[in-house]
PLY file of the C-alpha trace (Angstrom):
ply
format ascii 1.0
element vertex 93
property float x
property float y
property float z
element edge 92
property int vertex1
property int vertex2
end_header
104.75 109.82 62.96
105.43 109.20 66.63
103.16 106.93 68.65
101.82 109.84 70.74
100.97 111.81 67.59
99.08 108.79 66.24
97.13 108.50 69.49
96.36 112.24 69.46
95.04 111.93 65.92
92.80 109.04 66.93
91.55 110.94 69.98
90.46 113.84 67.79
88.15 111.40 66.01
86.36 110.25 69.17
82.77 111.14 69.90
82.10 113.28 72.99
81.04 110.19 74.93
84.12 108.23 73.89
86.36 111.17 74.77
84.73 111.46 78.19
85.27 107.75 78.82
88.93 108.00 77.74
89.50 111.11 79.88
88.08 109.34 82.94
90.33 106.33 82.31
93.44 108.48 81.84
92.71 110.46 85.01
92.24 107.24 86.97
95.58 105.93 85.70
97.18 109.22 86.74
95.66 108.96 90.22
96.92 105.38 90.56
100.44 106.50 89.62
100.23 109.41 92.09
98.96 107.12 94.87
101.76 104.64 94.22
104.37 107.43 94.32
103.03 108.83 97.61
102.96 105.34 99.14
106.51 104.70 97.98
107.69 108.05 99.33
105.98 107.39 102.66
107.58 103.94 102.98
111.02 105.27 102.10
110.86 108.08 104.67
110.86 110.90 102.11
107.77 112.40 103.75
109.00 112.17 107.35
110.38 115.74 107.44
107.20 117.23 105.93
105.01 115.28 108.35
107.12 116.36 111.33
106.93 120.01 110.22
103.15 119.80 109.83
102.76 118.18 113.25
104.94 120.92 114.81
102.82 123.63 113.17
99.66 121.96 114.48
101.02 121.58 118.02
102.17 125.21 118.00
98.65 126.32 117.08
99.68 127.75 113.71
97.06 125.86 111.75
93.41 126.59 111.15
90.34 124.60 110.25
89.38 124.62 106.59
85.87 125.85 105.93
85.69 124.54 102.37
86.88 121.33 100.89
87.91 119.97 97.53
87.58 116.35 98.52
85.30 113.98 96.67
83.11 111.33 98.25
85.96 108.80 98.13
88.38 111.25 99.85
90.46 112.04 96.80
91.30 115.56 95.80
89.70 116.37 92.48
91.79 118.33 89.99
89.91 121.09 88.23
89.03 120.18 84.67
91.74 121.15 82.23
94.54 121.02 84.81
97.11 118.57 83.54
98.95 116.27 85.88
102.71 116.54 86.00
102.95 112.73 86.02
101.35 112.53 82.60
103.99 114.96 81.33
106.92 113.00 82.77
107.74 115.40 85.61
107.85 114.52 89.27
105.29 116.16 91.53
0 1
1 2
2 3
3 4
4 5
5 6
6 7
7 8
8 9
9 10
10 11
11 12
12 13
13 14
14 15
15 16
16 17
17 18
18 19
19 20
20 21
21 22
22 23
23 24
24 25
25 26
26 27
27 28
28 29
29 30
30 31
31 32
32 33
33 34
34 35
35 36
36 37
37 38
38 39
39 40
40 41
41 42
42 43
43 44
44 45
45 46
46 47
47 48
48 49
49 50
50 51
51 52
52 53
53 54
54 55
55 56
56 57
57 58
58 59
59 60
60 61
61 62
62 63
63 64
64 65
65 66
66 67
67 68
68 69
69 70
70 71
71 72
72 73
73 74
74 75
75 76
76 77
77 78
78 79
79 80
80 81
81 82
82 83
83 84
84 85
85 86
86 87
87 88
88 89
89 90
90 91
91 92
């Protein structure tokens, strides 16, 4: 049995509270990995073209104010429950 399969089997045996605690921990690890990737991309210049395009759209007046938000109190986008992260599946975002 592979390591992941063993972990999955153990997860199935968790109580609801334990599962919730594990889920929160896994999501936090995913966010940390995402934050590190964005920071790395920003430092390397990979985001420069996207930023320049967004600034050009803003200056040209082709943007609009959002009336709703999906930002949490600590300014981090919250994924809807049940939406898996591509990082946790080994794919780049």
